[in-house]
C-alpha positions as a Python dict, from the first residue, in 0.01 Angstrom:
ca = {
    (1, 'M'): (0, 0, 0),
    (2, 'K'): (-208, 295, -114),
    (3, 'L'): (-46, 266, -459),
    (4, 'N'): (-145, -97, -482),
    (5, 'K'): (-508, -7, -408),
    (6, 'V'): (-504, 257, -681),
    (7, 'F'): (-354, 7, -921),
    (8, 'L'): (-615, -255, -829),
    (9, 'L'): (-894, -3, -881),
    (10, 'F'): (-745, 88, -1218),
    (11, 'V'): (-720, -278, -1320),
    (12, 'L'): (-1074, -343, -1197),
    (13, 'S'): (-1207, -38, -1384),
    (14, 'F'): (-1024, -145, -1700),
    (15, 'A'): (-1162, -498, -1670),
    (16, 'M'): (-1515, -367, -1620),
    (17, 'A'): (-1479, -139, -1921),
    (18, 'A'): (-1346, -427, -2129),
    (19, 'Q'): (-1632, -648, -2012),
    (20, 'A'): (-1885, -373, -2094),
    (21, 'A'): (-1729, -331, -2437),
    (22, 'T'): (-1750, -706, -2493),
    (23, 'E'): (-2113, -710, -2381),
    (24, 'V'): (-2195, -416, -2611),
    (25, 'D'): (-2025, -602, -2895),
    (26, 'V'): (-2233, -914, -2819),
    (27, 'L'): (-2543, -694, -2790),
    (28, 'T'): (-2470, -540, -3130),
    (29, 'K'): (-2419, -878, -3292),
    (30, 'D'): (-2739, -1013, -3135),
    (31, 'F'): (-2925, -707, -3261),
    (32, 'E'): (-2790, -753, -3614),
    (33, 'A'): (-2883, -1124, -3605),
    (34, 'A'): (-3237, -1042, -3486),
    (35, 'K'): (-3274, -775, -3752),
    (36, 'K'): (-3158, -1026, -4014),
    (37, 'K'): (-3427, -1267, -3892),
    (38, 'V'): (-3688, -996, -3935),
    (39, 'E'): (-3566, -926, -4291),
    (40, 'D'): (-3567, -1299, -4375),
    (41, 'A'): (-3917, -1333, -4229),
    (42, 'E'): (-4032, -1034, -4435),
    (43, 'L'): (-3894, -1195, -4753),
    (44, 'K'): (-4050, -1535, -4676),
    (45, 'Q'): (-4379, -1367, -4587),
    (46, 'R'): (-4378, -1184, -4920),
    (47, 'Q'): (-4305, -1508, -5110),
    (48, 'V'): (-4585, -1696, -4932),
    (49, 'L'): (-4829, -1408, -4982),
    (50, 'S'): (-4742, -1401, -5352),
    (51, 'A'): (-4798, -1777, -5376),
    (52, 'L'): (-5128, -1742, -5190),
    (53, 'Y'): (-5237, -1467, -5427),
    (54, 'Q'): (-5170, -1688, -5730),
    (55, 'L'): (-5340, -1982, -5557),
    (56, 'N'): (-5647, -1773, -5478),
    (57, 'K'): (-5669, -1668, -5843),
    (58, 'K'): (-5663, -2034, -5951),
    (59, 'I'): (-5926, -2129, -5693),
    (60, 'K'): (-6147, -1841, -5805),
    (61, 'K'): (-6114, -1959, -6167),
    (62, 'L'): (-6200, -2317, -6069),
    (63, 'V'): (-6502, -2203, -5868),
    (64, 'T'): (-6624, -2001, -6169),
    (65, 'E'): (-6575, -2299, -6402),
    (66, 'R'): (-6752, -2527, -6154),
    (67, 'G'): (-7045, -2287, -6139),
    (68, 'E'): (-7071, -2271, -6518),
    (69, 'L'): (-7053, -2650, -6546),
    (70, 'G'): (-7320, -2682, -6279),
    (71, 'Q'): (-7553, -2463, -6486),
    (72, 'Q'): (-7483, -2666, -6800),
    (73, 'R'): (-7541, -2989, -6609),
    (74, 'A'): (-7874, -2863, -6470),
    (75, 'F'): (-7982, -2760, -6822),
    (76, 'L'): (-7891, -3103, -6963),
    (77, 'E'): (-8071, -3281, -6678),
    (78, 'V'): (-8389, -3083, -6758),
    (79, 'N'): (-8359, -3177, -7128),
    (80, 'V'): (-8300, -3543, -7044),
    (81, 'R'): (-8610, -3547, -6820),
    (82, 'H'): (-8811, -3378, -7097),
    (83, 'L'): (-8696, -3636, -7356),
    (84, 'T'): (-8768, -3917, -7112),
    (85, 'G'): (-9123, -3788, -7079),
    (86, 'K'): (-9166, -3768, -7457),
    (87, 'V'): (-9028, -4122, -7499),
    (88, 'E'): (-9277, -4251, -7243),
    (89, 'E'): (-9562, -4062, -7414),
    (90, 'L'): (-9474, -4191, -7763),
    (91, 'T'): (-9425, -4544, -7631),
    (92, 'Q'): (-9773, -4532, -7480),
    (93, 'R'): (-9930, -4391, -7798),
    (94, 'S'): (-9749, -4648, -8015),
    (95, 'G'): (-9868, -4926, -7787),
    (96, 'S'): (-10227, -4798, -7805),
    (97, 'Q'): (-10210, -4785, -8186),
    (98, 'K'): (-10072, -5137, -8201),
    (99, 'T'): (-10353, -5258, -7974),
    (100, 'L'): (-10613, -5085, -8195),
    (101, 'L'): (-10469, -5240, -8510),
    (102, 'A'): (-10464, -5582, -8348),
    (103, 'E'): (-10828, -5545, -8247),
    (104, 'R'): (-10925, -5450, -8603),
    (105, 'L'): (-10738, -5742, -8747),
    (106, 'R'): (-10907, -5977, -8497),
    (107, 'A'): (-11247, -5828, -8593),
    (108, 'I'): (-11180, -5882, -8963),
    (109, 'Y'): (-11056, -6235, -8891),
    (110, 'K'): (-11373, -6313, -8691),
    (111, 'L'): (-11593, -6195, -8977),
    (112, 'G'): (-11450, -6481, -9176),
    (113, 'G'): (-11438, -6553, -9545),
    (114, 'P'): (-11810, -6529, -9652),
    (115, 'S'): (-11868, -6218, -9442),
    (116, 'V'): (-11566, -6042, -9583),
    (117, 'A'): (-11663, -6157, -9928),
    (118, 'R'): (-12016, -6027, -9880),
    (119, 'F'): (-11867, -5691, -9769),
    (120, 'L'): (-11640, -5677, -10069),
    (121, 'F'): (-11890, -5796, -10326),
    (122, 'S'): (-12212, -5658, -10184),
    (123, 'S'): (-12219, -5385, -10440),
    (124, 'G'): (-12338, -5467, -10785),
    (125, 'S'): (-12087, -5241, -10962),
    (126, 'S'): (-11711, -5261, -11006),
    (127, 'A'): (-11681, -4909, -10869),
    (128, 'D'): (-11838, -5016, -10539),
    (129, 'L'): (-11606, -5315, -10523),
    (130, 'E'): (-11299, -5096, -10575),
    (131, 'R'): (-11426, -4856, -10312),
    (132, 'N'): (-11470, -5133, -10051),
    (133, 'L'): (-11118, -5267, -10120),
    (134, 'K'): (-10976, -4921, -10077),
    (135, 'I'): (-11157, -4874, -9744),
    (136, 'L'): (-10995, -5183, -9598),
    (137, 'G'): (-10657, -5092, -9746),
    (138, 'V'): (-10668, -4732, -9621),
    (139, 'V'): (-10761, -4838, -9268),
    (140, 'A'): (-10480, -5094, -9248),
    (141, 'S'): (-10229, -4869, -9421),
    (142, 'R'): (-10311, -4573, -9197),
    (143, 'D'): (-10265, -4775, -8881),
    (144, 'L'): (-9939, -4918, -9012),
    (145, 'D'): (-9805, -4574, -9107),
    (146, 'L'): (-9889, -4440, -8763),
    (147, 'I'): (-9698, -4722, -8597),
    (148, 'K'): (-9400, -4669, -8829),
    (149, 'N'): (-9399, -4296, -8752),
    (150, 'Y'): (-9415, -4364, -8381),
    (151, 'N'): (-9125, -4608, -8403),
    (152, 'R'): (-8919, -4362, -8609),
    (153, 'D'): (-8985, -4081, -8361),
    (154, 'L'): (-8900, -4312, -8074),
    (155, 'E'): (-8570, -4405, -8237),
    (156, 'D'): (-8482, -4036, -8286),
    (157, 'L'): (-8571, -3955, -7927),
    (158, 'H'): (-8362, -4244, -7797),
    (159, 'K'): (-8063, -4120, -7999),
    (160, 'K'): (-8105, -3765, -7866),
    (161, 'K'): (-8144, -3894, -7513),
    (162, 'K'): (-7833, -4107, -7547),
    (163, 'T'): (-7633, -3809, -7682),
    (164, 'L'): (-7750, -3586, -7398),
    (165, 'A'): (-7681, -3858, -7143),
    (166, 'T'): (-7324, -3891, -7278),
    (167, 'K'): (-7274, -3513, -7254),
    (168, 'L'): (-7416, -3518, -6903),
    (169, 'E'): (-7176, -3791, -6792),
    (170, 'N'): (-6883, -3603, -6947),
    (171, 'L'): (-6988, -3286, -6764),
    (172, 'K'): (-7015, -3474, -6437),
    (173, 'S'): (-6668, -3619, -6492),
    (174, 'V'): (-6516, -3275, -6561),
    (175, 'E'): (-6704, -3132, -6263),
    (176, 'S'): (-6567, -3408, -6040),
    (177, 'R'): (-6211, -3336, -6157),
    (178, 'I'): (-6257, -2965, -6086),
    (179, 'V'): (-6395, -3040, -5738),
    (180, 'A'): (-6092, -3264, -5672),
    (181, 'Q'): (-5851, -2992, -5795),
    (182, 'E'): (-6026, -2732, -5582),
    (183, 'K'): (-6002, -2961, -5280),
    (184, 'E'): (-5626, -3005, -5332),
    (185, 'M'): (-5580, -2630, -5377),
    (186, 'R'): (-5778, -2565, -5058),
    (187, 'K'): (-5542, -2801, -4875),
    (188, 'E'): (-5240, -2619, -5020),
    (189, 'Q'): (-5400, -2286, -4926),
    (190, 'D'): (-5450, -2404, -4569),
    (191, 'L'): (-5091, -2528, -4554),
    (192, 'K'): (-4954, -2195, -4678),
    (193, 'N'): (-5173, -2004, -4433),
    (194, 'R'): (-5029, -2210, -4147),
    (195, 'L'): (-4680, -2148, -4286),
    (196, 'L'): (-4758, -1776, -4303),
    (197, 'D'): (-4875, -1780, -3940),
    (198, 'G'): (-4546, -1943, -3841),
    (199, 'I'): (-4343, -1684, -4033),
    (200, 'R'): (-4538, -1401, -3868),
    (201, 'R'): (-4480, -1553, -3524),
    (202, 'N'): (-4105, -1580, -3593),
    (203, 'K'): (-4106, -1221, -3712),
    (204, 'M'): (-4289, -1112, -3395),
    (205, 'F'): (-4038, -1302, -3175),
    (206, 'A'): (-3750, -1134, -3358),
    (207, 'M'): (-3912, -792, -3316),
    (208, 'N'): (-3966, -860, -2945),
    (209, 'K'): (-3601, -960, -2913),
    (210, 'I'): (-3496, -637, -3085),
    (211, 'N'): (-3704, -435, -2840),
    (212, 'G'): (-3555, -633, -2550),
    (213, 'L'): (-3201, -569, -2675),
    (214, 'R'): (-3277, -198, -2703),
    (215, 'E'): (-3399, -190, -2343),
    (216, 'K'): (-3097, -389, -2226),
    (217, 'S'): (-2862, -146, -2404),
    (218, 'L'): (-2986, 143, -2186),
    (219, 'Q'): (-2758, 25, -1903),
    (220, 'Y'): (-2452, 96, -2116),
    (221, 'N'): (-2303, 434, -2194),
    (222, 'L'): (-2304, 415, -2573),
    (223, 'E'): (-2070, 680, -2703),
    (224, 'D'): (-2030, 511, -3042),
    (225, 'A'): (-2285, 686, -3265),
    (226, 'G'): (-2285, 388, -3502),
    (227, 'V'): (-2390, 150, -3227),
    (228, 'F'): (-2646, 402, -3098),
    (229, 'D'): (-2802, 439, -3446),
    (230, 'L'): (-2804, 63, -3497),
    (231, 'L'): (-2987, -1, -3170),
    (232, 'F'): (-3217, 298, -3142),
    (233, 'K'): (-3280, 435, -3490),
    (234, 'P'): (-3637, 324, -3578),
    (235, 'S'): (-3685, 115, -3890),
    (236, 'F'): (-3943, 193, -4157),
    (237, 'A'): (-4146, -115, -4059),
    (238, 'D'): (-4169, 13, -3699),
    (239, 'Q'): (-4345, 327, -3823),
    (240, 'K'): (-4648, 158, -3979),
    (241, 'G'): (-4948, 378, -3908),
    (242, 'L'): (-4726, 661, -3779),
    (243, 'L'): (-4569, 808, -4094),
    (244, 'P'): (-4639, 1176, -4168),
    (245, 'L'): (-4817, 1279, -4488),
    (246, 'P'): (-4599, 1379, -4785),
    (247, 'V'): (-4850, 1659, -4856),
    (248, 'A'): (-5166, 1782, -4686),
    (249, 'G'): (-5447, 1738, -4939),
    (250, 'S'): (-5759, 1540, -5031),
    (251, 'L'): (-5743, 1168, -5108),
    (252, 'V'): (-5914, 1130, -5449),
    (253, 'Q'): (-5782, 787, -5552),
    (254, 'K'): (-5749, 492, -5316),
    (255, 'F'): (-5521, 190, -5328),
    (256, 'G'): (-5638, -140, -5480),
    (257, 'L'): (-5900, -250, -5731),
    (258, 'V'): (-6138, 26, -5836),
    (259, 'K'): (-6440, -29, -6068),
    (260, 'S'): (-6513, 273, -6284),
    (261, 'D'): (-6876, 391, -6278),
    (262, 'E'): (-6853, 503, -6640),
    (263, 'Q'): (-6635, 224, -6782),
    (264, 'S'): (-6676, -153, -6777),
    (265, 'Y'): (-6318, -229, -6671),
    (266, 'T'): (-6156, -246, -6325),
    (267, 'I'): (-5836, -51, -6248),
    (268, 'S'): (-5567, -177, -6009),
    (269, 'N'): (-5415, 120, -5825),
    (270, 'K'): (-5075, 45, -5672),
    (271, 'G'): (-5074, 377, -5489),
    (272, 'V'): (-5291, 673, -5391),
    (273, 'Y'): (-5352, 1012, -5548),
    (274, 'I'): (-5367, 1315, -5316),
    (275, 'S'): (-5517, 1629, -5470),
    (276, 'V'): (-5323, 1943, -5376),
    (277, 'A'): (-5232, 2276, -5540),
    (278, 'Q'): (-4948, 2293, -5792),
    (279, 'G'): (-4627, 2421, -5631),
    (280, 'T'): (-4700, 2264, -5291),
    (281, 'P'): (-4380, 2128, -5126),
    (282, 'V'): (-4355, 1747, -5110),
    (283, 'K'): (-4181, 1600, -4804),
    (284, 'S'): (-4021, 1261, -4746),
    (285, 'V'): (-4229, 1041, -4519),
    (286, 'F'): (-3917, 887, -4360),
    (287, 'S'): (-3540, 916, -4359),
    (288, 'G'): (-3346, 732, -4627),
    (289, 'K'): (-3148, 773, -4946),
    (290, 'V'): (-3269, 897, -5285),
    (291, 'S'): (-3241, 603, -5525),
    (292, 'Y'): (-3410, 745, -5837),
    (293, 'V'): (-3500, 1081, -5993),
    (294, 'G'): (-3634, 1090, -6349),
    (295, 'D'): (-3931, 1082, -6582),
    (296, 'V'): (-4165, 782, -6586),
    (297, 'A'): (-4419, 747, -6868),
    (298, 'G'): (-4763, 847, -6743),
    (299, 'F'): (-4629, 967, -6406),
    (300, 'G'): (-4406, 1260, -6499),
    (301, 'T'): (-4106, 1343, -6283),
    (302, 'T'): (-4077, 1069, -6021),
    (303, 'L'): (-3862, 1030, -5709),
    (304, 'I'): (-3792, 705, -5523),
    (305, 'V'): (-3652, 704, -5170),
    (306, 'D'): (-3488, 391, -5025),
    (307, 'H'): (-3569, 365, -4653),
    (308, 'G'): (-3368, 51, -4586),
    (309, 'D'): (-3481, -307, -4526),
    (310, 'H'): (-3610, -304, -4889),
    (311, 'Y'): (-3880, -44, -4818),
    (312, 'Y'): (-3932, 236, -5070),
    (313, 'S'): (-4158, 541, -5110),
    (314, 'V'): (-4248, 674, -5456),
    (315, 'Y'): (-4348, 1033, -5543),
    (316, 'S'): (-4478, 1124, -5891),
    (317, 'H'): (-4592, 1435, -6086),
    (318, 'M'): (-4312, 1648, -5938),
    (319, 'Q'): (-4125, 1965, -6038),
    (320, 'D'): (-3835, 2169, -5899),
    (321, 'V'): (-3661, 1867, -5743),
    (322, 'T'): (-3427, 1969, -5459),
    (323, 'V'): (-3245, 1638, -5398),
    (324, 'N'): (-3011, 1414, -5599),
    (325, 'V'): (-2965, 1041, -5644),
    (326, 'G'): (-2753, 898, -5362),
    (327, 'Q'): (-2830, 1184, -5124),
    (328, 'D'): (-2917, 1099, -4762),
    (329, 'I'): (-3235, 1271, -4648),
    (330, 'E'): (-3423, 1316, -4323),
    (331, 'Q'): (-3789, 1258, -4242),
    (332, 'E'): (-4011, 1545, -4365),
    (333, 'Q'): (-3727, 1693, -4571),
    (334, 'I'): (-3858, 1874, -4881),
    (335, 'L'): (-3792, 1672, -5196),
    (336, 'A'): (-3969, 1874, -5468),
    (337, 'Q'): (-4291, 2057, -5550),
    (338, 'I'): (-4620, 1942, -5704),
    (339, 'G'): (-4587, 1976, -6081),
    (340, 'N'): (-4814, 1951, -6383),
    (341, 'P'): (-5110, 1716, -6328),
    (342, 'P'): (-5201, 1413, -6542),
    (343, 'I'): (-5443, 1477, -6829),
    (344, 'D'): (-5746, 1334, -6647),
    (345, 'K'): (-5676, 1470, -6296),
    (346, 'A'): (-5639, 1792, -6099),
    (347, 'P'): (-5291, 1880, -5964),
    (348, 'G'): (-5171, 1641, -5697),
    (349, 'L'): (-4928, 1376, -5579),
    (350, 'Y'): (-4926, 1013, -5683),
    (351, 'F'): (-4771, 824, -5391),
    (352, 'E'): (-4668, 460, -5335),
    (353, 'I'): (-4513, 252, -5057),
    (354, 'R'): (-4339, -69, -5165),
    (355, 'H'): (-4158, -351, -4991),
    (356, 'F'): (-3926, -516, -5241),
    (357, 'S'): (-4155, -478, -5547),
    (358, 'E'): (-4481, -542, -5361),
    (359, 'P'): (-4708, -235, -5328),
    (360, 'Y'): (-4865, -165, -4986),
    (361, 'D'): (-5171, 43, -4907),
    (362, 'P'): (-5035, 386, -4797),
    (363, 'Q'): (-5349, 449, -4589),
    (364, 'Q'): (-5237, 173, -4352),
    (365, 'W'): (-4900, 345, -4303),
    (366, 'M'): (-4982, 717, -4285),
    (367, 'K'): (-5135, 928, -4009),
    (368, 'G'): (-5446, 1116, -4118),
    (369, 'L'): (-5469, 979, -4475),
}
């Protein structure tokens, strides 16, 4: 009877151990699936951010074009108003001249034949007669020339006004198309932002599940180091804002777009430059595997460490490298020393953090930078 109890306890213990092993196996698979969701969300997030970046560039270009067209349109509208004023002024002056000529002709007509004849032939000499004929001719000719000039100027102004009006309509048409394109791009931008919010929520849910699985795993006695590392080894993404500095120095070049005070161009920095004495040891900011050691044009001896999940750290301007490609390294392990500086800088470390090929601002990832 006592033997049967021992046997039952043994069977029960074996069954419990088998059940625990099965649950650990399920836990491990769930953890791997959740981690895969995080990686997929990271990739989708990067793709959407890249598309948003390109979309923002196009919108910025359209806004600039719209602004330039708006200035041109305002300039043309001022010119059209100016020409309209000149047309009205010339029309009024031409009308006044025509009225004056008509009044003179009516006055001459009222004088009648004998009166006009007396005016023409009142002088006793042929010279006086010729002079009187010329007076009448000059007066009529002058009025007629004025009217012709006014009409010619009016015709030219109408042509110029028509040309400007055509240009103005074309500008308005182009401006309308740009506004419509901008509106469509804004819609697409809003759609991608909502998509990005959804991806970030899914990523957050997956991260919460990972944390929950880690807490749940504490009830099991995990002797398998592989399972323990899988569940409890922190990922690079978990360490954002907590990573140690590769060197202790002064930040002299920040990440992102920098406008030079002395030059007219803008520089895009994909990393940071930390000024520190030559020969200073450079440490890895996180555990991983060395994926590259070699010279890069403009950056000297460069090391790249793969931290998993497609995260990389980059160290440039090195000397006396102490690690090799393919070597596993620990956090804060010495990789090399600060080497010769670039031509335009003091000795220091050029440092990058990348996810896939996308550069991230190291200041958002490091403590005390």
